Backbone as CSV, one residue per row, in Angstrom:
resi,resn,N_x,N_y,N_z,CA_x,CA_y,CA_z,C_x,C_y,C_z
1,UNK,0.823,-1.209,-0.110,-0.052,0.080,0.306,1.065,1.301,0.238
2,UNK,1.854,1.380,0.950,2.712,2.461,1.020,3.603,2.750,-0.613
3,UNK,4.006,1.251,-0.799,4.463,1.327,-2.404,3.798,2.136,-3.289
4,UNK,2.649,1.836,-3.530,1.345,2.277,-4.066,1.520,3.869,-4.206
5,UNK,1.468,4.252,-2.982,1.307,5.623,-2.482,2.549,6.540,-3.352
6,UNK,3.777,5.834,-3.205,4.863,6.658,-3.301,4.923,6.507,-4.934
7,UNK,4.317,5.691,-5.605,4.622,5.944,-7.070,2.889,6.529,-7.905
8,UNK,2.272,7.112,-6.806,0.663,8.265,-7.217,1.225,9.027,-8.014
9,UNK,2.041,9.769,-8.072,2.208,10.912,-8.806,3.992,11.091,-9.135
10,UNK,4.298,10.940,-10.288,5.774,10.831,-10.432,6.076,11.804,-11.401
11,UNK,6.822,12.890,-10.852,7.058,14.013,-12.027,8.027,13.495,-13.370
12,UNK,8.380,12.394,-13.347,8.790,12.332,-14.371,7.800,11.567,-15.956
13,UNK,6.609,11.361,-15.128,5.585,10.659,-16.336,5.599,11.670,-17.483
14,UNK,5.233,13.100,-17.296,5.100,14.002,-18.679,5.936,13.558,-19.420
15,UNK,7.104,13.837,-19.125,8.479,13.533,-19.855,8.596,12.507,-20.553
16,UNK,8.383,11.315,-19.837,8.487,9.976,-20.301,7.224,9.792,-21.457
17,UNK,6.206,10.195,-21.159,5.246,10.609,-22.083,5.622,11.159,-23.445
18,UNK,6.366,12.024,-23.111,7.029,12.888,-24.312,7.864,12.551,-24.920
19,UNK,8.506,11.525,-24.534,9.316,10.902,-25.126,8.833,9.851,-25.842
20,UNK,7.888,9.017,-25.156,7.619,8.154,-26.270,6.530,8.827,-27.200
21,UNK,6.361,10.187,-27.373,5.438,10.499,-28.697,6.868,11.114,-29.302
22,UNK,7.879,10.918,-29.222,9.002,11.135,-30.024,10.009,12.606,-29.856
23,UNK,9.489,13.285,-28.684,9.925,14.497,-28.188,11.562,14.220,-27.988
24,UNK,12.378,14.357,-28.825,13.819,14.724,-28.590,14.294,15.637,-27.275
25,UNK,13.551,16.683,-27.337,13.596,18.164,-26.203,13.360,17.195,-24.714
26,UNK,12.426,16.513,-24.862,12.172,15.634,-23.614,13.260,14.640,-23.262
27,UNK,13.461,14.008,-24.203,14.759,13.245,-24.429,15.905,13.715,-23.686
28,UNK,16.151,14.709,-24.230,17.696,15.501,-23.756,17.570,15.650,-22.309
29,UNK,16.291,16.379,-21.930,15.920,16.450,-20.641,16.253,15.417,-19.704
30,UNK,15.859,14.432,-19.691,15.537,12.805,-19.134,16.848,12.816,-19.099
31,UNK,17.619,12.567,-20.095,19.094,12.178,-20.410,20.430,12.942,-19.075
32,UNK,19.951,14.380,-19.306,20.387,15.303,-18.152,19.970,15.269,-16.777
33,UNK,19.231,15.005,-16.581,18.452,14.739,-14.739,19.208,13.797,-14.529
34,UNK,19.171,12.430,-15.507,19.449,10.971,-15.000,21.088,10.519,-15.629
35,UNK,21.697,11.078,-16.093,22.879,10.490,-17.027,23.894,10.081,-15.443
36,UNK,23.877,11.258,-14.725,24.791,10.561,-13.702,24.518,9.455,-12.971
37,UNK,23.291,9.183,-12.490,22.855,7.851,-12.086,23.181,6.477,-12.826
38,UNK,23.006,7.065,-13.841,23.340,5.642,-14.983,24.759,5.352,-14.951
39,UNK,25.603,6.344,-15.061,27.442,6.061,-14.673,27.559,5.842,-13.643
40,UNK,26.847,6.433,-12.649,26.720,5.727,-11.361,26.830,3.956,-11.250
41,UNK,25.847,3.610,-11.942,25.286,2.009,-12.580,26.118,1.220,-12.812
42,UNK,26.838,1.862,-14.169,27.772,1.206,-14.752,29.326,1.092,-14.101
43,UNK,29.467,2.476,-13.410,30.441,2.334,-12.345,30.416,1.055,-11.143
44,UNK,29.325,0.960,-10.586,28.745,0.023,-9.916,29.120,-1.440,-10.310
45,UNK,28.865,-1.322,-11.363,29.000,-3.130,-12.134,30.325,-3.285,-12.633
46,UNK,30.734,-2.437,-13.024,32.249,-2.604,-13.894,33.271,-2.325,-12.673
47,UNK,33.186,-1.259,-12.075,33.894,-0.846,-10.921,35.199,-0.493,-11.475
48,UNK,35.134,0.540,-12.735,36.451,1.133,-13.380,35.633,2.561,-14.171
49,UNK,36.114,3.461,-14.407,35.928,4.884,-14.997,36.344,4.961,-16.669
50,UNK,36.988,3.754,-17.303,37.099,4.037,-18.192,36.281,3.877,-19.591
51,UNK,34.863,3.221,-19.117,34.039,2.899,-19.908,32.761,3.428,-19.659
52,UNK,32.933,4.481,-18.672,31.706,5.102,-18.342,30.689,6.009,-19.446
53,UNK,31.578,6.452,-20.336,31.079,7.528,-21.620,30.226,6.735,-22.383
54,UNK,31.358,5.546,-22.727,30.793,4.382,-23.554,29.654,3.912,-23.360
55,UNK,29.192,3.233,-22.407,28.407,2.584,-22.238,26.900,3.404,-21.643
56,UNK,27.079,4.173,-21.073,26.392,5.457,-21.306,25.755,5.778,-22.075
57,UNK,26.242,5.968,-23.364,25.713,6.240,-24.806,25.169,5.292,-25.067
58,UNK,25.841,3.983,-24.645,24.652,2.793,-25.357,23.290,2.677,-24.653
59,UNK,23.387,3.242,-23.294,22.172,2.751,-22.658,21.143,3.864,-22.920
60,UNK,21.616,5.161,-23.310,20.809,6.328,-23.743,20.316,6.188,-25.222
61,UNK,20.992,5.620,-26.324,20.742,5.142,-27.370,19.026,3.879,-27.196
62,UNK,19.565,3.109,-26.280,18.683,1.627,-26.044,17.478,2.506,-25.758
63,UNK,17.630,3.383,-24.520,16.380,4.001,-24.131,15.444,4.529,-25.191
64,UNK,16.210,5.314,-25.848,15.237,5.881,-26.840,14.503,5.072,-27.895
65,UNK,15.167,3.812,-28.140,14.665,2.738,-29.298,13.907,1.999,-28.548
66,UNK,13.728,1.813,-27.309,13.059,0.898,-26.706,11.968,1.529,-25.456
67,UNK,11.937,2.664,-25.466,11.081,3.291,-24.617,9.541,3.092,-24.894
68,UNK,9.135,2.465,-25.588,7.750,1.837,-26.122,7.794,0.835,-24.888
69,UNK,8.700,0.034,-24.699,9.010,-1.190,-23.902,8.677,-1.032,-22.326
70,UNK,8.319,0.489,-22.070,7.941,0.423,-20.674,6.625,0.835,-20.558
71,UNK,6.251,-0.232,-19.810,4.771,-0.799,-19.975,4.073,0.522,-18.719
72,UNK,4.236,0.385,-17.519,3.939,1.610,-16.804,5.314,2.469,-16.383
73,UNK,4.337,4.050,-16.395,5.404,5.082,-16.008,6.207,4.905,-14.517
74,UNK,5.794,4.413,-13.544,6.129,4.646,-12.375,7.386,3.484,-12.023
75,UNK,7.316,2.750,-13.199,8.543,1.563,-13.216,9.684,2.057,-13.925
76,UNK,9.424,3.650,-14.529,10.963,3.386,-15.090,12.158,3.511,-14.706
77,UNK,12.327,3.730,-13.267,13.826,3.605,-12.529,14.257,2.275,-12.410
78,UNK,12.922,1.582,-12.496,13.795,-0.286,-12.398,14.194,-0.387,-13.821
79,UNK,13.426,-0.465,-14.591,13.754,-0.356,-15.909,14.800,-0.133,-16.606
80,UNK,15.054,1.426,-16.335,16.616,2.136,-16.936,17.664,1.480,-16.151
81,UNK,17.438,0.786,-14.619,18.497,0.376,-14.177,18.865,-0.752,-14.574
82,UNK,17.855,-1.911,-14.989,17.851,-3.207,-15.624,18.749,-2.898,-16.969
83,UNK,18.264,-1.984,-17.650,18.828,-1.475,-19.152,20.412,-1.171,-18.928
84,UNK,20.770,-0.453,-17.885,21.918,0.053,-17.734,23.074,-0.960,-16.817
85,UNK,22.336,-1.722,-16.102,23.126,-2.925,-15.726,23.667,-3.988,-16.960
86,UNK,22.342,-3.829,-17.260,22.854,-5.238,-18.771,24.021,-4.955,-19.750
87,UNK,23.654,-3.417,-19.750,24.494,-3.148,-20.893,26.111,-2.865,-20.575
88,UNK,25.873,-2.538,-19.033,27.657,-2.806,-18.273,28.128,-3.938,-17.901
89,UNK,27.334,-4.657,-18.443,27.575,-6.510,-17.642,28.070,-6.866,-18.950
90,UNK,27.266,-6.344,-20.183,27.932,-6.730,-21.512,29.514,-6.126,-21.956
91,UNK,29.210,-5.159,-21.737,30.473,-4.274,-21.772,31.648,-4.985,-20.780
92,UNK,31.342,-5.529,-19.812,32.480,-6.089,-19.116,32.778,-7.401,-19.596
93,UNK,31.967,-8.147,-20.030,32.515,-9.263,-20.742,32.981,-9.402,-22.009
94,UNK,32.547,-8.297,-22.751,33.304,-7.680,-23.914,34.780,-7.218,-23.547
95,UNK,35.301,-6.691,-22.559,36.629,-6.162,-21.960,37.156,-7.401,-21.443
96,UNK,36.259,-8.194,-21.208,37.403,-9.289,-20.338,37.732,-10.417,-21.968
97,UNK,36.983,-10.453,-23.030,37.195,-11.254,-24.213,38.640,-10.299,-24.777
98,UNK,38.260,-8.991,-24.915,39.548,-8.117,-25.721,40.694,-8.429,-24.580
99,UNK,40.534,-8.404,-23.763,41.910,-8.666,-22.862,42.633,-9.955,-22.847
100,UNK,41.895,-10.953,-23.114,42.521,-12.313,-23.374,42.740,-12.056,-24.801
101,UNK,42.298,-11.517,-25.866,42.671,-11.209,-27.169,43.967,-10.487,-27.168
102,UNK,44.014,-9.362,-26.492,44.989,-8.787,-26.183,46.589,-9.157,-25.430
103,UNK,46.099,-10.247,-24.958,47.192,-10.850,-23.807,48.372,-11.487,-24.601
104,UNK,48.073,-11.647,-25.865,49.209,-12.184,-26.640,49.959,-11.415,-27.421
105,UNK,49.199,-10.311,-27.743,50.041,-9.151,-28.477,50.585,-8.535,-27.468
106,UNK,50.222,-8.087,-26.450,51.115,-7.447,-25.086,52.249,-8.131,-24.934
107,UNK,52.207,-9.510,-24.701,53.422,-10.246,-24.325,54.284,-9.995,-25.814
108,UNK,53.820,-10.298,-26.910,54.891,-10.050,-28.101,55.365,-8.652,-27.995
109,UNK,54.343,-7.237,-27.651,54.811,-5.849,-27.788,55.988,-5.601,-26.506
110,UNK,55.725,-6.377,-25.201,56.962,-6.082,-24.107,58.003,-6.900,-24.745
111,UNK,57.775,-7.782,-25.546,59.394,-8.249,-25.854,60.032,-7.333,-26.650
112,UNK,59.175,-6.599,-27.358,59.607,-5.850,-28.094,60.032,-4.184,-27.682
113,UNK,59.586,-3.982,-25.978,59.648,-2.766,-25.451,58.930,-1.978,-26.328
114,UNK,57.714,-2.085,-26.515,56.819,-1.157,-27.203,55.443,-0.812,-26.319
115,UNK,55.334,-1.769,-25.285,53.884,-1.191,-24.317,54.313,0.029,-23.134
116,UNK,53.917,0.739,-22.909,54.197,2.192,-22.066,52.759,1.977,-21.246
117,UNK,53.217,2.862,-20.220,52.414,2.912,-18.944,51.237,3.394,-19.251
118,UNK,50.156,2.911,-19.028,48.855,3.690,-19.141,48.594,4.915,-18.283
119,UNK,48.380,6.219,-18.895,48.319,7.321,-18.004,46.941,7.060,-17.248
120,UNK,47.001,7.681,-15.878,45.850,7.747,-15.038,44.889,8.521,-15.545
121,UNK,43.441,7.914,-15.292,42.532,8.629,-15.721,41.893,9.703,-14.880
122,UNK,42.233,9.714,-13.972,41.771,11.054,-13.077,43.160,11.288,-12.240
123,UNK,43.077,12.537,-12.033,44.695,13.612,-11.871,44.484,13.470,-9.898
124,UNK,43.494,13.698,-9.388,43.280,14.055,-8.057,43.643,12.417,-7.122
125,UNK,44.534,12.360,-6.069,45.128,11.028,-6.011,44.124,10.538,-5.031
126,UNK,43.400,11.414,-3.891,42.510,11.085,-3.055,40.908,10.066,-4.034
127,UNK,41.004,11.085,-4.770,39.474,10.595,-5.470,39.912,9.265,-6.411
128,UNK,41.280,9.154,-6.661,41.523,8.343,-7.443,41.503,6.712,-6.570
129,UNK,42.142,7.321,-5.343,42.365,5.858,-4.338,40.402,5.535,-3.965
130,UNK,39.750,6.364,-3.625,38.270,6.085,-3.343,38.069,5.447,-3.952
131,UNK,37.948,6.080,-5.413,37.234,5.202,-6.958,37.805,3.707,-7.185
132,UNK,39.194,3.326,-6.753,39.527,2.262,-6.660,39.167,1.432,-5.957
133,UNK,39.168,1.734,-4.679,38.729,0.950,-3.503,37.002,0.734,-3.739
134,UNK,36.373,1.595,-4.409,35.229,1.070,-4.654,35.134,0.293,-5.945
135,UNK,35.935,0.295,-7.060,36.223,-0.146,-7.849,36.496,-1.909,-7.556
136,UNK,37.207,-1.844,-6.004,37.730,-3.094,-5.988,37.129,-4.224,-4.990
137,UNK,35.812,-3.216,-4.922,34.509,-4.155,-3.863,34.155,-5.244,-4.648
138,UNK,33.683,-6.266,-4.343,32.871,-7.316,-4.909,31.624,-6.895,-5.803
139,UNK,31.097,-7.020,-6.860,30.000,-6.461,-7.505,28.968,-6.239,-6.473
140,UNK,28.347,-7.558,-5.731,27.337,-7.526,-4.921,27.473,-6.848,-3.568
141,UNK,28.577,-6.065,-3.442,28.753,-5.153,-2.195,28.915,-3.676,-3.282
142,UNK,29.709,-3.665,-4.566,29.487,-2.480,-5.019,28.266,-1.876,-5.691
143,UNK,27.489,-2.445,-6.317,26.246,-2.217,-7.173,25.450,-1.376,-5.883
144,UNK,25.351,-1.845,-5.255,24.410,-0.894,-4.140,24.933,-0.055,-3.204
145,UNK,26.319,0.157,-3.151,27.015,0.987,-2.536,27.008,2.107,-3.456
146,UNK,27.209,1.948,-5.076,27.269,3.454,-5.765,25.849,3.589,-5.928
147,UNK,24.768,2.913,-5.929,23.542,3.291,-5.980,22.898,4.343,-4.901
148,UNK,23.711,4.172,-3.827,23.258,4.660,-2.507,23.840,5.835,-2.045
149,UNK,25.120,5.635,-2.711,26.402,6.550,-1.929,26.674,7.537,-3.345
150,UNK,26.589,7.248,-4.470,26.726,8.119,-5.145,25.950,8.557,-6.446
151,UNK,24.702,8.002,-6.590,23.470,8.249,-6.917,22.487,8.702,-5.942
152,UNK,22.691,8.475,-4.904,21.688,9.178,-3.478,20.469,8.191,-3.605
153,UNK,20.044,6.909,-4.225,18.789,6.187,-3.927,18.938,5.890,-2.780
154,UNK,17.309,5.733,-2.347,17.388,5.523,-1.008,17.104,3.974,-0.724
155,UNK,17.016,3.231,-0.046,17.053,1.785,0.393,15.918,0.842,-0.617
156,UNK,14.518,1.554,-0.255,13.771,1.159,-1.233,14.286,1.279,-2.753
157,UNK,14.343,2.175,-3.179,14.678,2.306,-4.538,15.794,1.199,-5.267
158,UNK,16.737,1.125,-4.358,17.832,0.256,-4.340,17.232,-1.475,-4.400
159,UNK,16.321,-1.542,-3.250,15.635,-2.835,-3.282,14.864,-3.431,-4.316
160,UNK,13.935,-2.294,-4.916,12.981,-2.498,-5.879,13.972,-3.045,-7.447
161,UNK,15.059,-1.717,-7.802,15.799,-2.245,-9.026,16.624,-3.711,-8.803
162,UNK,16.868,-3.605,-7.873,18.149,-5.125,-7.932,17.177,-6.363,-7.447
163,UNK,15.836,-5.919,-7.476,14.626,-6.844,-7.041,15.521,-7.841,-5.913
164,UNK,15.443,-7.262,-4.668,15.874,-7.826,-3.236,15.170,-6.925,-2.610
165,UNK,15.270,-7.810,-0.871,14.889,-7.250,0.361,15.301,-6.378,0.855
166,UNK,14.990,-5.101,0.992,15.424,-3.813,1.711,16.687,-4.472,2.751
167,UNK,16.262,-5.120,3.830,16.817,-6.006,4.639,18.431,-6.297,3.876
168,UNK,18.408,-7.137,2.649,19.557,-7.609,1.994,20.488,-6.582,1.814
169,UNK,19.788,-5.147,1.010,20.454,-4.370,0.810,21.253,-3.832,1.705
170,UNK,20.325,-3.606,2.631,21.288,-2.566,4.026,22.300,-3.682,4.280
171,UNK,22.310,-5.098,4.450,23.469,-5.900,4.790,24.543,-5.334,3.637
172,UNK,24.350,-5.564,2.615,25.057,-5.609,1.698,25.944,-3.589,1.962
173,UNK,25.324,-3.094,1.807,25.701,-1.726,2.479,26.731,-1.605,3.624
174,UNK,26.066,-2.217,4.911,27.280,-2.257,5.749,28.393,-3.214,5.546
175,UNK,28.576,-4.010,5.007,29.579,-4.862,4.510,30.446,-3.886,3.388
176,UNK,29.798,-3.328,2.580,30.275,-2.265,1.862,31.487,-1.473,2.554
177,UNK,30.619,-0.918,3.148,31.397,0.373,3.989,32.339,-0.164,4.854
178,UNK,32.028,-1.609,5.601,33.398,-2.092,6.124,34.775,-2.478,5.404
179,UNK,34.365,-2.561,4.371,35.480,-3.238,3.392,35.921,-1.513,3.128
180,UNK,35.480,-0.736,2.313,36.079,0.365,2.092,36.939,1.018,3.317
181,UNK,36.445,0.793,4.429,37.157,1.251,5.521,38.264,0.833,5.281
182,UNK,38.087,-0.669,5.605,39.534,-1.649,5.836,40.518,-1.273,4.378
183,UNK,39.972,-1.222,3.127,40.673,-0.522,2.362,41.275,0.446,2.252
184,UNK,40.960,1.339,2.984,41.367,3.216,2.760,42.011,3.679,4.208
185,UNK,41.752,2.645,4.958,42.443,3.049,6.252,43.590,3.777,6.244
186,UNK,44.580,2.284,5.440,46.336,3.191,5.681,46.663,4.276,4.553
187,UNK,45.718,4.173,3.297,46.096,5.279,2.583,45.498,6.518,2.542
188,UNK,44.565,6.786,3.271,43.915,8.081,3.781,44.263,8.622,5.060
189,UNK,44.801,8.111,5.925,45.208,8.909,7.111,46.285,9.743,6.659
190,UNK,46.326,10.999,7.769,47.492,11.563,7.338,48.651,11.895,8.249
């Protein structure tokens, strides 16, 4: 009953209806409003920042193409979460396949002194350490952590999107925080 009341009025409903009607301006506004949390979901799944732009672009292309599949407007957040998560999982699988293919090439290049060190994606050392620590979390803890702390979702929204009980989300968040504290305690001490 409480859940039904929470979905009674969704401020995104008119925007989503406009998008269904082909309104590109409404779509651009929807992307502007939700791109950061889409990127957060991608980071939560992949644990790395190098694929955020590419995967987010794929997600938004899919949203535009498949908005008609969204049956009820109040379920847009769960629908978008699933699209985003699936795109990130696919990107992760592709990256794994690509790494395996490049392993042979890298071994050959190393013998010829061609491989150079990768430049860091972020310049702020602390930010990099925190993101690396978050990225190092097991996916089962990383996903809800990113949704909660980077995207600002509440426990109920995370539980609905991940199709899990709220208690399980709470447990995973406690464990994620503990793992992060342990990973960062030596690096973050002044």
